GUVOLO-760952 format. One line per field, with one value per residue: x, y, z of N, C-alpha, C in turn; chain; residue in one letter. Coordinates in nm, 4 decimals. Layout:
BEGIN
n_u: c(X, ...)
n_v: c(Y, ...)
n_w: c(Z, ...)
ca_u: c(X, ...)
ca_v: c(Y, ...)
ca_w: c(Z, ...)
c_u: c(X, ...)
c_v: c(Y, ...)
c_w: c(Z, ...)
chain: c(A, ...)
res: c(a, ...)
! end
This chain:
BEGIN
n_u: c(2.8890, 2.5909, 2.2428, 2.0404, 1.9674, 1.9966, 2.1878, 2.4109, 2.7408, 2.7963, 2.5533, 2.3943, 2.3846, 2.2390, 1.9855, 1.9277, 2.0410, 2.3246, 2.2322, 1.9652, 2.0127, 2.1204, 1.8965, 1.7285, 1.8741, 1.9708, 2.0362, 1.8973, 1.6356, 1.5845, 1.6297, 1.4136, 1.2013, 1.2536, 1.2091, 0.9357, 0.8388, 0.9295, 0.7832, 0.5257, 0.5386, 0.5784, 0.3358, 0.1553, 0.2303, 0.1616, -0.1119, -0.1612, -0.1385, 0.0977, 0.3711, 0.5305, 0.8090, 0.8886, 0.8297, 1.0069, 1.2529, 1.2369, 1.2332, 1.4859, 1.6457, 1.6051, 1.7830, 1.9877, 2.2486, 2.2495, 2.1988, 2.2695, 2.3042, 2.3815, 2.3224, 2.0458, 1.9753, 2.0387, 1.8482, 1.6160, 1.6350, 1.6124, 1.3568, 1.1904, 1.0695, 1.0314, 1.0038, 0.9767, 1.2382, 1.3589, 1.1990, 1.2622, 1.5308, 1.5109, 1.3888, 1.5977, 1.7975, 1.6837, 1.6582, 1.5608, 1.2141, 1.1211, 1.1268, 0.9225, 0.7019, 0.7074, 0.5725, 0.3017, -0.0251, 0.0261, 0.0840, 0.3019, 0.2847, 0.1901, 0.4173, 0.6171, 0.5014, 0.4597, 0.7221, 0.8280, 0.6902, 0.8051, 1.0656, 1.0249, 0.9363, 1.1683, 1.3015, 1.5198, 1.5182, 1.3087, 1.1948, 1.3734, 1.3096, 1.0299, 0.9747, 1.0442, 0.8473, 0.6212, 0.6733, 0.6569, 0.3916, 0.2655, 0.3402, 0.2208, -0.0519, -0.0924, -0.0495, -0.2537, -0.4800, -0.4627, -0.4848, -0.7463, -0.9244, -1.0515, -0.8885, -0.8717, -0.6380, -0.4473, -0.1824, 0.1119, -0.0296, -0.2033, -0.4950, -0.5395, -0.6419, -0.6377, -0.7256, -0.7148)
n_v: c(0.4284, 0.2553, 0.3236, 0.1573, -0.1879, -0.2874, -0.1176, -0.1851, -0.3048, -0.5455, -0.6897, -0.6538, -0.8372, -1.0419, -0.9584, -0.8755, -0.8365, -0.7601, -0.7034, -0.6281, -0.4025, -0.2343, -0.2046, -0.0588, 0.1677, 0.5152, 0.6305, 0.4646, 0.4991, 0.7670, 0.7358, 0.5712, 0.7441, 0.9317, 0.7708, 0.7290, 0.9901, 1.0253, 0.8264, 0.9212, 1.1661, 1.0705, 0.9330, 1.1400, 1.3075, 1.1441, 1.1547, 1.4131, 1.6062, 1.7295, 1.8824, 1.6832, 1.7128, 1.8143, 1.5987, 1.4095, 1.5257, 1.5318, 1.2582, 1.1922, 1.3104, 1.1597, 1.0130, 0.9115, 1.0044, 1.2704, 1.4182, 1.5640, 1.4133, 1.5047, 1.7775, 1.7556, 1.6465, 1.8599, 2.0490, 1.9046, 1.8956, 2.1695, 2.2333, 2.0461, 1.8507, 1.5785, 1.5551, 1.8048, 1.9341, 1.7594, 1.7998, 2.0654, 2.0303, 1.8676, 2.0479, 2.2295, 2.0787, 2.0096, 2.0922, 2.3986, 2.4788, 2.2436, 2.1365, 2.2686, 2.1187, 1.8919, 1.6576, 1.7158, 1.7028, 1.5064, 1.3866, 1.4201, 1.1815, 1.0063, 0.9817, 0.8914, 0.6546, 0.4973, 0.4787, 0.3266, 0.0857, 0.0108, -0.0386, -0.2557, -0.4460, -0.5102, -0.6917, -0.9649, -1.2531, -1.1826, -1.1759, -0.9933, -0.8847, -0.9070, -0.7468, -0.4936, -0.4541, -0.4610, -0.2381, -0.0248, -0.0521, 0.0047, 0.2754, 0.3865, 0.3334, 0.4830, 0.7450, 0.7668, 0.7401, 0.9635, 1.1652, 1.1322, 1.2258, 1.4995, 1.6412, 1.6989, 1.7999, 1.7676, 1.9494, 2.0028, 2.1024, 2.2779, 2.3323, 2.2374, 2.2677, 2.0941, 2.1297, 2.0427)
n_w: c(0.7093, 0.6812, 0.6430, 0.5741, 0.5295, 0.2716, 0.1678, 0.3054, 0.3134, 0.4277, 0.4514, 0.2213, 0.0019, 0.1018, 0.0923, -0.1599, -0.5016, -0.7125, -0.9664, -0.9159, -0.7603, -0.9534, -1.1187, -0.9511, -0.9043, -0.8608, -1.1084, -1.2864, -1.1982, -1.2715, -1.5464, -1.6172, -1.5615, -1.7597, -1.9852, -1.9636, -1.9982, -2.2611, -2.3973, -2.3523, -2.4909, -2.7531, -2.8128, -2.7753, -2.9847, -3.2013, -3.1708, -3.2282, -3.0334, -2.9500, -3.1333, -3.3895, -3.4224, -3.1744, -3.0082, -3.1132, -3.0481, -2.7662, -2.7209, -2.8249, -2.6321, -2.4097, -2.2552, -1.9916, -1.9967, -2.0713, -1.8475, -1.5276, -1.2341, -0.9817, -0.9961, -1.0353, -0.7863, -0.6137, -0.6982, -0.6410, -0.3638, -0.3137, -0.4163, -0.3049, -0.4556, -0.6780, -0.9643, -1.0983, -1.1084, -1.2954, -1.5218, -1.5780, -1.6399, -1.8679, -2.0398, -2.0622, -2.1979, -2.4375, -2.7834, -2.9423, -2.8994, -2.7977, -2.5379, -2.4124, -2.4511, -2.3011, -2.0690, -2.0832, -1.9657, -1.7801, -1.4443, -1.1587, -1.0111, -1.2084, -1.3728, -1.1932, -1.0852, -1.3160, -1.4031, -1.1908, -1.2286, -1.4720, -1.3849, -1.2078, -1.3861, -1.5112, -1.3619, -1.2627, -1.4720, -1.6346, -1.9689, -2.1906, -2.4467, -2.4494, -2.2291, -2.3268, -2.5241, -2.3585, -2.1969, -2.3808, -2.4577, -2.2147, -2.1755, -2.4056, -2.3567, -2.1214, -2.2184, -2.4138, -2.2533, -2.0866, -2.2795, -2.3680, -2.1773, -1.9933, -1.7135, -1.3649, -1.1411, -0.8404, -0.7643, -0.6103, -0.3963, -0.5133, -0.6941, -1.0251, -1.3641, -1.6682, -1.9780, -2.2901)
ca_u: c(2.7829, 2.4676, 2.1185, 1.9498, 2.0325, 2.0313, 2.3073, 2.5195, 2.8366, 2.7924, 2.4248, 2.3158, 2.3636, 2.1408, 1.8531, 1.9167, 2.1519, 2.3829, 2.1401, 1.8502, 2.0588, 2.1305, 1.7606, 1.6696, 1.9721, 1.9240, 2.0477, 1.7895, 1.5092, 1.5698, 1.6164, 1.2764, 1.1165, 1.2770, 1.1419, 0.7920, 0.8167, 0.9508, 0.6671, 0.4122, 0.5559, 0.5593, 0.1933, 0.0889, 0.2563, 0.0785, -0.2504, -0.1697, -0.1412, 0.2205, 0.4361, 0.6162, 0.9486, 0.9103, 0.8319, 1.1316, 1.3619, 1.2209, 1.2763, 1.6327, 1.7118, 1.5553, 1.8914, 2.0455, 2.3785, 2.2307, 2.1566, 2.3623, 2.2285, 2.4134, 2.2431, 1.9061, 1.9599, 2.0354, 1.7173, 1.5159, 1.6453, 1.5638, 1.2141, 1.1174, 0.9875, 1.1163, 0.9926, 0.9936, 1.3759, 1.3841, 1.1316, 1.3445, 1.6525, 1.4733, 1.3678, 1.7297, 1.8784, 1.6144, 1.6804, 1.4434, 1.1097, 1.0691, 1.1100, 0.7956, 0.5948, 0.7263, 0.4907, 0.1655, -0.1346, 0.0697, 0.1149, 0.4223, 0.2574, 0.1848, 0.5540, 0.6887, 0.4406, 0.4882, 0.8653, 0.8480, 0.6435, 0.9074, 1.1767, 0.9832, 0.9271, 1.3048, 1.3606, 1.5881, 1.4322, 1.2128, 1.2377, 1.4030, 1.2338, 0.8909, 0.9709, 1.0459, 0.7136, 0.5302, 0.7016, 0.6015, 0.2457, 0.2258, 0.3539, 0.1189, -0.1823, -0.0980, -0.0645, -0.3858, -0.5779, -0.4546, -0.5328, -0.8889, -1.0128, -1.0122, -0.8566, -0.8470, -0.5312, -0.3922, -0.0397, 0.1811, -0.1364, -0.2807, -0.5835, -0.5149, -0.7192, -0.5699, -0.8208, -0.6491)
ca_v: c(0.3588, 0.2531, 0.3365, 0.0520, -0.3168, -0.3040, -0.0381, -0.2396, -0.3927, -0.6765, -0.7599, -0.6242, -0.9524, -1.1309, -0.8992, -0.8304, -0.8723, -0.6473, -0.6723, -0.5534, -0.2691, -0.1541, -0.1743, 0.0430, 0.2739, 0.6504, 0.6513, 0.3947, 0.5646, 0.8831, 0.6858, 0.5240, 0.8636, 0.9865, 0.6837, 0.7555, 1.1198, 1.0031, 0.7522, 1.0135, 1.2606, 0.9960, 0.9081, 1.2696, 1.3542, 1.0612, 1.1984, 1.5534, 1.6945, 1.8090, 1.8697, 1.5663, 1.7498, 1.8257, 1.4619, 1.3458, 1.5832, 1.4818, 1.1176, 1.1898, 1.3553, 1.0797, 0.9254, 0.9617, 1.0692, 1.4146, 1.4804, 1.5669, 1.3708, 1.5919, 1.9000, 1.7192, 1.6317, 1.9946, 2.1081, 1.8305, 1.9444, 2.3077, 2.2420, 1.9379, 1.7889, 1.4893, 1.5607, 1.9404, 1.9577, 1.6828, 1.8682, 2.1831, 1.9810, 1.8245, 2.1714, 2.2877, 2.0018, 1.9978, 2.1983, 2.4790, 2.4885, 2.1081, 2.1172, 2.3281, 2.0209, 1.7745, 1.6348, 1.7668, 1.6173, 1.4054, 1.4319, 1.3616, 1.0419, 0.9289, 0.9556, 0.8102, 0.5213, 0.4231, 0.4482, 0.2159, -0.0364, -0.0259, -0.0984, -0.3865, -0.5371, -0.5432, -0.7837, -1.0829, -1.3593, -1.1330, -1.1766, -0.8537, -0.8409, -0.8894, -0.6308, -0.3738, -0.4398, -0.4278, -0.1009, 0.0672, -0.0619, 0.0769, 0.4186, 0.4225, 0.3319, 0.5975, 0.8671, 0.7671, 0.7609, 1.1037, 1.2471, 1.1164, 1.2745, 1.6188, 1.5984, 1.7956, 1.7390, 1.8403, 1.9546, 2.0882, 2.1561, 2.3737, 2.2664, 2.2836, 2.1979, 2.0899, 2.0922, 2.0741)
ca_w: c(0.7805, 0.6030, 0.7187, 0.5312, 0.5097, 0.1303, 0.1432, 0.3861, 0.2450, 0.4921, 0.4408, 0.1010, -0.0849, 0.1630, 0.0698, -0.2978, -0.5897, -0.7848, -1.0774, -0.8619, -0.7193, -1.0768, -1.1637, -0.8639, -0.8796, -0.8921, -1.2521, -1.3564, -1.1620, -1.3599, -1.6833, -1.6384, -1.5697, -1.8930, -2.0814, -1.9550, -2.0644, -2.4043, -2.4468, -2.3494, -2.6018, -2.8786, -2.8358, -2.7906, -3.1218, -3.2900, -3.1549, -3.2682, -2.9158, -2.9542, -3.2642, -3.4113, -3.3997, -3.0295, -2.9540, -3.1560, -2.9682, -2.6286, -2.7237, -2.8419, -2.5092, -2.2972, -2.2107, -1.8664, -2.0227, -2.0896, -1.7223, -1.4150, -1.1159, -0.8681, -1.0147, -1.0083, -0.6412, -0.5538, -0.7282, -0.5641, -0.2260, -0.3103, -0.4476, -0.2368, -0.5582, -0.7558, -1.1100, -1.1522, -1.1530, -1.4161, -1.6320, -1.6104, -1.7044, -2.0032, -2.1164, -2.0878, -2.2931, -2.5663, -2.8817, -2.9778, -2.7977, -2.7719, -2.3942, -2.3698, -2.4732, -2.2164, -1.9489, -2.0995, -1.9221, -1.6831, -1.3092, -1.1006, -0.9750, -1.3323, -1.4181, -1.0951, -1.0756, -1.4385, -1.3976, -1.0971, -1.2955, -1.5694, -1.3102, -1.1566, -1.5000, -1.5540, -1.2650, -1.3171, -1.5214, -1.7335, -2.1072, -2.2233, -2.5653, -2.4077, -2.1404, -2.4095, -2.5823, -2.2492, -2.1542, -2.4802, -2.4494, -2.0931, -2.2018, -2.5044, -2.2904, -2.0308, -2.2979, -2.4754, -2.1465, -2.0448, -2.3900, -2.3933, -2.0725, -1.9180, -1.5779, -1.2600, -1.0619, -0.7272, -0.7910, -0.5129, -0.3133, -0.5904, -0.7886, -1.1618, -1.4667, -1.7978, -2.0821, -2.4169)
c_u: c(2.6542, 2.3458, 2.0222, 2.0284, 2.0777, 2.1554, 2.4293, 2.6116, 2.8287, 2.6657, 2.3520, 2.2901, 2.2711, 1.9983, 1.8324, 2.0363, 2.2068, 2.2905, 2.0210, 1.8921, 2.0759, 1.9913, 1.6994, 1.7682, 1.9111, 1.9282, 1.9320, 1.6520, 1.4845, 1.5545, 1.4739, 1.1792, 1.1299, 1.2062, 0.9907, 0.7607, 0.8319, 0.8319, 0.5433, 0.4198, 0.5303, 0.4105, 0.1178, 0.1114, 0.1704, -0.0677, -0.2698, -0.1748, -0.0183, 0.2845, 0.5264, 0.7622, 0.9821, 0.9194, 0.9619, 1.2493, 1.3549, 1.2694, 1.4279, 1.7045, 1.6645, 1.6572, 1.9614, 2.1767, 2.3671, 2.2113, 2.2603, 2.2839, 2.2588, 2.3345, 2.0955, 1.8816, 1.9523, 1.9004, 1.6042, 1.5166, 1.5839, 1.4125, 1.1277, 1.0241, 1.0765, 1.1154, 1.0155, 1.1389, 1.4118, 1.3201, 1.2098, 1.4715, 1.6226, 1.4568, 1.5031, 1.8082, 1.8126, 1.6438, 1.5487, 1.3429, 1.0529, 1.0424, 0.9818, 0.6811, 0.6074, 0.6244, 0.3464, 0.0641, -0.0978, 0.0897, 0.2454, 0.3997, 0.2473, 0.3259, 0.6259, 0.6326, 0.4715, 0.6356, 0.8952, 0.8030, 0.7477, 1.0280, 1.1415, 0.9817, 1.0637, 1.3730, 1.4254, 1.4876, 1.3298, 1.2744, 1.2525, 1.3235, 1.0880, 0.8776, 0.9654, 0.9095, 0.6123, 0.5478, 0.6410, 0.4496, 0.1938, 0.2305, 0.2472, -0.0197, -0.1973, -0.1232, -0.2035, -0.4946, -0.5799, -0.5121, -0.6852, -0.9796, -0.9611, -0.9814, -0.8360, -0.7456, -0.4946, -0.2420, 0.0240, 0.0794, -0.2154, -0.3693, -0.5594, -0.6016, -0.6422, -0.6727, -0.7615, -0.7020)
c_v: c(0.3680, 0.2601, 0.2220, -0.0765, -0.3324, -0.2233, -0.0924, -0.3275, -0.5339, -0.7555, -0.7462, -0.7452, -1.0569, -1.0833, -0.8500, -0.8771, -0.7466, -0.6048, -0.5906, -0.4142, -0.1786, -0.1111, -0.0606, 0.1533, 0.4098, 0.6762, 0.5849, 0.4494, 0.6816, 0.8381, 0.6395, 0.6418, 0.9258, 0.9031, 0.7052, 0.8878, 1.1050, 0.9289, 0.8389, 1.1100, 1.1925, 0.9791, 1.0399, 1.3274, 1.2759, 1.1046, 1.3460, 1.6513, 1.7843, 1.7893, 1.7460, 1.5970, 1.7613, 1.6874, 1.3919, 1.3967, 1.5357, 1.3373, 1.1068, 1.2213, 1.2765, 0.9746, 0.9902, 1.0376, 1.2214, 1.4894, 1.4637, 1.5334, 1.4566, 1.7221, 1.8719, 1.7083, 1.7685, 2.0617, 2.0353, 1.8757, 2.0846, 2.3156, 2.1443, 1.8661, 1.7000, 1.5127, 1.7005, 1.9685, 1.8796, 1.7505, 1.9918, 2.1409, 1.9353, 1.9477, 2.2330, 2.2117, 1.9878, 2.1184, 2.2730, 2.4855, 2.3516, 2.0844, 2.1759, 2.2272, 1.8966, 1.7736, 1.6845, 1.6631, 1.5134, 1.4688, 1.3673, 1.2139, 0.9539, 0.8864, 0.8627, 0.6680, 0.4376, 0.3864, 0.3314, 0.0835, -0.0826, -0.0891, -0.2401, -0.4883, -0.5786, -0.6422, -0.9039, -1.1894, -1.3131, -1.1410, -1.0319, -0.8033, -0.8170, -0.7686, -0.5021, -0.3490, -0.3989, -0.2827, -0.0004, 0.0654, 0.0138, 0.2274, 0.4664, 0.4318, 0.4521, 0.7268, 0.8767, 0.7946, 0.9072, 1.1948, 1.2463, 1.1706, 1.4055, 1.5752, 1.7189, 1.7308, 1.8286, 1.8353, 2.0536, 2.1682, 2.2672, 2.2962, 2.3248, 2.2039, 2.2039, 2.0407, 2.1349, 1.9892)
c_w: c(0.6996, 0.6937, 0.6873, 0.5053, 0.3651, 0.0924, 0.2168, 0.3023, 0.3012, 0.4597, 0.3080, 0.0119, -0.0243, 0.1353, -0.0725, -0.3769, -0.6550, -0.9001, -1.0277, -0.8155, -0.8409, -1.1237, -1.0807, -0.8257, -0.9140, -1.0429, -1.3264, -1.3199, -1.2570, -1.5052, -1.7113, -1.6439, -1.7088, -2.0006, -2.0795, -2.0248, -2.2163, -2.4658, -2.4531, -2.4675, -2.7365, -2.9100, -2.8519, -2.9295, -3.2210, -3.2861, -3.1910, -3.1518, -2.9121, -3.0914, -3.2722, -3.3796, -3.2512, -2.9672, -2.9897, -3.0733, -2.8230, -2.6225, -2.7395, -2.7109, -2.3866, -2.2525, -2.0920, -1.8893, -2.0373, -1.9575, -1.6119, -1.2877, -0.9940, -0.8759, -0.9885, -0.8584, -0.5730, -0.5773, -0.6555, -0.4188, -0.2145, -0.3267, -0.3683, -0.3331, -0.6454, -0.9075, -1.1682, -1.1918, -1.2805, -1.5371, -1.6752, -1.6834, -1.8476, -2.0918, -2.1547, -2.1947, -2.4301, -2.6541, -2.9065, -2.8640, -2.7596, -2.6234, -2.3391, -2.3775, -2.3854, -2.1028, -1.9626, -2.0543, -1.8186, -1.5462, -1.2653, -1.0695, -1.0978, -1.3739, -1.3218, -1.0876, -1.1986, -1.4449, -1.3054, -1.1584, -1.3976, -1.5011, -1.2638, -1.2698, -1.5518, -1.4597, -1.3305, -1.3605, -1.6233, -1.8715, -2.1527, -2.3441, -2.5285, -2.3167, -2.2204, -2.4725, -2.4758, -2.2059, -2.2506, -2.4752, -2.3276, -2.1164, -2.3010, -2.4398, -2.1975, -2.1095, -2.3603, -2.3721, -2.1039, -2.1528, -2.3989, -2.2839, -2.0130, -1.7758, -1.4873, -1.1686, -0.9450, -0.7422, -0.6956, -0.4306, -0.3812, -0.6864, -0.9265, -1.2567, -1.5965, -1.8984, -2.2137, -2.5252)
chain: c(A, A, A, A, A, A, A, A, A, A, A, A, A, A, A, A, A, A, A, A, A, A, A, A, A, A, A, A, A, A, A, A, A, A, A, A, A, A, A, A, A, A, A, A, A, A, A, A, A, A, A, A, A, A, A, A, A, A, A, A, A, A, A, A, A, A, A, A, A, A, A, A, A, A, A, A, A, A, A, A, A, A, A, A, A, A, A, A, A, A, A, A, A, A, A, A, A, A, A, A, A, A, A, A, A, A, A, A, A, A, A, A, A, A, A, A, A, A, A, A, A, A, A, A, A, A, A, A, A, A, A, A, A, A, A, A, A, A, A, A, A, A, A, A, A, A, A, A, A, A, A, A, A, A, A, A, A, A, A, A, A, A, A, A)
res: c(x, x, x, x, x, x, x, x, x, x, x, x, x, x, x, x, x, x, x, x, x, x, x, x, x, x, x, x, x, x, x, x, x, x, x, x, x, x, x, x, x, x, x, x, x, x, x, x, x, x, x, x, x, x, x, x, x, x, x, x, x, x, x, x, x, x, x, x, x, x, x, x, x, x, x, x, x, x, x, x, x, x, x, x, x, x, x, x, x, x, x, x, x, x, x, x, x, x, x, x, x, x, x, x, x, x, x, x, x, x, x, x, x, x, x, x, x, x, x, x, x, x, x, x, x, x, x, x, x, x, x, x, x, x, x, x, x, x, x, x, x, x, x, x, x, x, x, x, x, x, x, x, x, x, x, x, x, x, x, x, x, x, x, x)
! end
């Protein structure tokens, strides 16, 4: 029994398509979060914020195949947080200390919101080559913006400052 019309075998095609369900699948949600983290690491390395080798490793491991969604779900349930379990998983799959450099200067909302934009931009009818350029430009802009300003963030109801 489905709780939502889009999950219903009877009604889902009246409210969406198989292509859209793939775009907004759990696997693709996490993949887009990984792409945002990879883009952030790439630009941060270019700006000298994190080591080039760490950024390269984070980018290499930004593919959903490296991650266990069932394990992520268990950690999300345990922590009541969507991104922290992913960050821990990235740290675990990265070689050496590269995982220590993931997510610098970003907030959970930065990653989730940018990931959602990347999903929306993949909607049917979008030119795939242009989407790829747009996605990289979005990630580059986000990383450059975060790098250029000190920020005070509210994270898990704790005030934190990141000045680097």
